[in-house]
N, C-alpha and C positions, 0 to 999 in steps of 0.2 A: 645774656640770659634768653631762654627760649619761652615762647607763650604758646599754650594750646587752648583753643576756644572750644567749649562745649555748648552746643545750641540745640541738641536734641535729647529727649527724655530718656531714651535707652541708654546712652552714654552716661548721663547724670546718674541714673540707677547704679551702673557699674562702678561708681567711684566710691560707694559706701565705705569699703574697708580701708582704703587709702586715705579718704577724707577724715575719718575718725581717728586714724592713727596720727595723722598729722596735727589734728586738733589737740591731741594729748600732749604734744611738745610745743604747742602755741603759748603766747603770753596771755591771751584772753580766752581761757577755756571755759565754756558755759553750755549748758544744755540746748540753749537756743541757737547754738553754732554747729550742732551735730547734724550730720547728713539726714538722719530720720526727721528732724525738725524741718529742714528746707524741703526735703521730699514731700513731706505731708503738705506743707504750704502751697507748693507748686501744683500738687495733684488737685487741690481744692479751689485755688484762686487764680489760676494762671491765665484766664480766659482774657484775650486782647493784649497779651504780654509776650515778649520773646526772651528765651532763655539766653543769658550772656555770661556763662561761668568761665573764668580765666584761670588757667593753671600755669604758674611760673615756675620753671625748672632752671636749675643751675648747670654749669658746664658737664657735671657728671650725670645729668639727667634726673636729678633728685628734685622731687616737687618741694619747694621752700615757702610757697604762698598760694592761697586759693582767694579770688574775688568772686564771692557768690552774688552776681549781679543779674538783673533782668532790665529789659527796656521796654517803655511804654510811650508811644508817640515820640516826642524828642526828649525824653527824660531817662536817664540811667540811675537805678537805685539798687539797694539789697533785695533780695528775694524775701520780702517781708511786708507786714502792715502794722499800723499802730493798734489796731484792735486786738491782736493776739501775740505779737512778738515784743517781748520786754527789752531785749538786748540784741544788738547786731554789731557785726564787725568783720573785717578781713581775718582769714586764718593764716597765721605766719609763724614760721619757726622762730624760736626765741633767739634774739640777737641778729636777725637779719631783717628787721622792719624797715629800716632807712633803705636798704638796697631793693626791697620789695616796692616800695612806694615811688622810688625814682623809676624803676622799669614800668610800674602800673601806670603812672601819669605819661611818661613817654609813649606807652602803647595807646592809651585812650586817645591822646592828641592826634595820633596818625589814623587810627582804625575807627574811631568814633566821631569823626569830625562833624557829622550831622547832629549829634547831641548838643543840646543847648545847655542841659543843667544836669548835674550829677548830685543826687541827694542822698546822704549818708545819715540815716536817722538812729537814734537810741544807741549812741556809742558812749561806754562808760568813761568817766574822767580819767581813770587809771590806764586807759588804752594807749598804746603808742600812736594810734590814728590821731587823737586829740593833740598830742604833743608835736608830731612830726609833719602831718599833713600840711598845716598852715604854713610851716617853714618851707616846705619843698614845692609847693604848689606854684608859687611865683616864678621859680626857675624853669617851668614848663609851660608858662604863660597861662596859668589858671589863677583866677582870684579864689580865694577861700573864706567864706563867712562861717562863723562858729556861734552857735546860739545854744544856750542853756534851755532846755524844754521840760525837764521833769527831775525828780529825785527818786531814788529807790532806797528806802530805809532797810537796814540789816542789823543782825545781831550775831556778835561771836559769842559762841557757847562756852559755858563754863564746864568743869569736870563732873559737876553734880548739879541737881536742880537746886538744891539749897543754896549753893554757891551762885548760881544764876540769880535767884531771888535777891540774895544779900547785895548784889552789885546793881540792883534797881535803885533808883532814887526813892526817897521815903514816900513821896507823894504818888509816884506810879505803883509802888508795891502795895500801899494802901488802896489804891483805886482798883488794882488788879485783883487783889483779895475780896474786895466788897463786891465786885461783880461776880466773881466765881462763886461765891457762897449762895447766889440765887438758884443755881442749879445744883451745887454740892448738897443743899438741903432738899432738894426735889426727889422724892421717892419714885422709883420706877423707871429711872433714866438708865440708858446704856449707850455704849459706843461700838460701833462696828467698823472694822478695817476690811476693805476689799483691796487685795493684790493679785489674785489669779487672773489670768487673762479672760476666761469665760465669765467669771464673776464681774469683771470690769465691763465687759461689752454689755452686759444687762444693766448694771449700776450707773453706767454713763447716761442712759435714757432717763432714769430717775433724777440724776443731777440736772439734766438740761431742763427737764419739766419744772423743777423746784426753782431753778434759777431764772427761768423765763417768767415766772409768776411774781417774783419778788418785787419789781418795779417796771414802770414803762419803759425806761430806758434799756433795761435787759430784754424785754420783750422784742424791742426794736434790734437789739444785738443779735438775737437768734433768727430774726427774719432775714438777715443779710445772706446773700446766695453763698453757698459753700460752708457756712459756718457750723452747722451741725455735722457735716461730713467730716470737716476738719478735726473736731473733737473725737469723732469715732476713729479716724485715721491715726491720730496720736495714741489713743488707747491701744490700737493694733501695733504701732510701731515701738512704742515704749514698754508695753507690759511684759513681752518676752525678755526684756533685759532688766526687769525689775526697776525701771525708772520712774514709776507712777503708782499712786495709790488714791483711793477715795475713802474718805472718813465720813461716817454718819453718826449723828447723835439722835437717839430715838427717846421718846417719852410715850410709854404705853403703846408701843409699836407705830407711833406717828413721828414722822421725820420733823426734827426741829432745825437742823442744818446739815450741810454737807460740805466738806473741804477737799478740793483736788490739790494734791501736792505732786511735785516732781523730785527725784532723787538723782544726783549725778555727783560722781566723785565724792567729796566729803561735805557737800551741801544739801540742804533741803529748800525747795523753792515753793512758797505758798502761792500757787498759781490763781486759784479762784475760789470764792465762797458763795454759798447759796443757802438762804435761810428761809423758814416759814414765818410769815409776817405775824401770825398769830402768836408766836413766842418770842417776839422782838425784846420784850422787856427782860427776858432772862439772859440775853446777850449769849445766844447759843454758839455765834460764830467764835467769840472770844474764848469760850470754853474749849472749843476744839483746837484753836491755835495752841492753847496752853497744854492740851493733851498731847498734840504732836510734837511740841518742844521738849516736853518731858521724855517722850520716846526717842527723839533725835539725839538727847544728851546720852541716853542709855545706849544708843547704837554707835556713839563716839563720832557723831557728826561735829564739823567744826564751825559751821555757819548757818543761821536761817536767813534767807533772802526773802523779804516781803514784796519784792518787786516794785514796779512804778506806782507812785501815788502817795499823797500825804495823809492819808486816812488816820484819824485819831488813834484808833486801837492799836495801831502799830508801835505807837510811842509808849504804851502802857508796858511793853516788853523791853524798854530800853533802847529800841532801835535807833541807829545813827544813820543820817542821810549820806548817800553818795550821789554826785551829780551826774546827770545823763544830758548828752549833746546831740545836736543835729549839726552836720557840716555840709555846706552847699558849695560846690565847686562849679565855676563858669569859666569857659575858655574865652580868653580875651582876644580881640582883633590886634593884630601887629599894626604898627604904623604904616608899613608898605601895603598892607591889605587895605587899609582905609583910603590910600592914595589911588588904588585901583577900582574902588567902588563907583 
């Protein structure tokens, strides 16, 4: 198997079409693995890091896998960060994962000998990476540690909203309806959905301002270098593909809450919620989640992904947890190397 290393930004840009085509045939297809996502992340957060994307091609020259990696000091990792990227993984054609990992580890062992650690964060339990890498790693003299670091609750949607409610537990259904009534009974409320590129570019500034004011931790989040630019870049990259929307809940023209969603294939991702603290009692975020779930069912979406975190509101909607793992690989010294030290 031949390997092509991509280390310059222009070559990375030119991979867009082939990258996303390969993703559609992979086992772990997610919006966080699209070229647009990695491109936006690298454009905004790459300072002090080197691009180390590896393309693996079979004997016919067909790309069967992509390793979207970067290097910082003596660590190799995905092109991602915990603050913004919920899922990470390698992009591999279905049925060729074992072959890919064998070649990946053999290549890393030879060409990245100066790397001390390989940190692979936010991998879903369903990924072949979780199943196969710990098995294959020792054959190539790597140790592999696996840690559960988070859960990501999600909901498989029903054919109708009525069926969706019917499948909730009695307790969750009661709690959801009780909280929703607070806004249902509020006169003068309205929801606004923004999907057009120009509207999103303006509305994201409103969302950022609202999110920043909600808590001290959110304020610190937006003070991180590149963060606002990243969200603006995602708007730019996703809006032309109709992969993104902003929903606002208004009361007498005042914003109660705003919800940033991603759409990809048959899923909706609830990425970020911002709310006005003055209206916290009304649970405006919960109202927007419910509003968007209704719309997702109408649009024939198959699943709602609440993404990482155990926030209580996710379970009102009957969300079930899926586990997220971090894999750490370390190249071990051979016995003959120890004798030479």
